[in-house]
C-alpha positions in Angstrom: 11.8 -6.3 0.6 8.1 -6.0 -0.1 5.9 -8.5 -1.8 3.4 -6.1 -3.2 0.8 -6.5 -5.9 -0.7 -3.5 -7.7 -4.1 -3.3 -9.4 -5.8 -0.2 -11.0 -8.9 1.2 -9.4 -11.2 4.0 -10.8 -9.7 6.6 -8.5 -6.3 5.2 -7.6 -4.2 2.1 -7.1 -5.0 -0.9 -4.9 -2.0 -2.3 -3.2 -2.0 -5.7 -1.5 0.9 -7.6 0.0 2.9 -8.7 3.0 3.7 -5.5 4.8 6.4 -6.3 7.3 7.9 -2.8 7.6 6.8 0.8 7.0 5.9 1.9 3.5 6.1 5.5 2.2 3.9 6.7 -0.6 3.9 10.3 -1.7 5.1 11.6 1.7 2.8 9.5 3.9 4.1 6.6 5.9 2.0 3.5 6.4 3.1 1.3 9.3 1.5 -2.1 9.8 0.5 -3.0 13.4 1.7 -6.6 12.9 3.3 -8.5 10.0 0.3 -9.5 7.9 -1.3 -9.1 4.5 -3.0 -5.8 4.1 -5.1 -4.1 1.3 -4.5 -0.4 0.8 -6.1 2.0 -1.7 -3.9 4.9 -2.7 -6.0 7.7 -4.3 -4.2 9.5 -7.1 -4.2 13.3 -7.2 -4.3 15.3 -10.4 
C-alpha cells in the first residue's frame, strides 16, 4: 500500500510519499532505489 500525497502543479501533479515498491503511472514504472520518501513530478499530456 502506498502512502502518497498529491498536489497540483502548473504543468502536472506533484506526488510525495513513502515509495516502498514500484509505482506505475501512464505506462512508466518508477522504482525506488531504497525505501524512502520521494518527490515526483508527473507532467500531464494533452
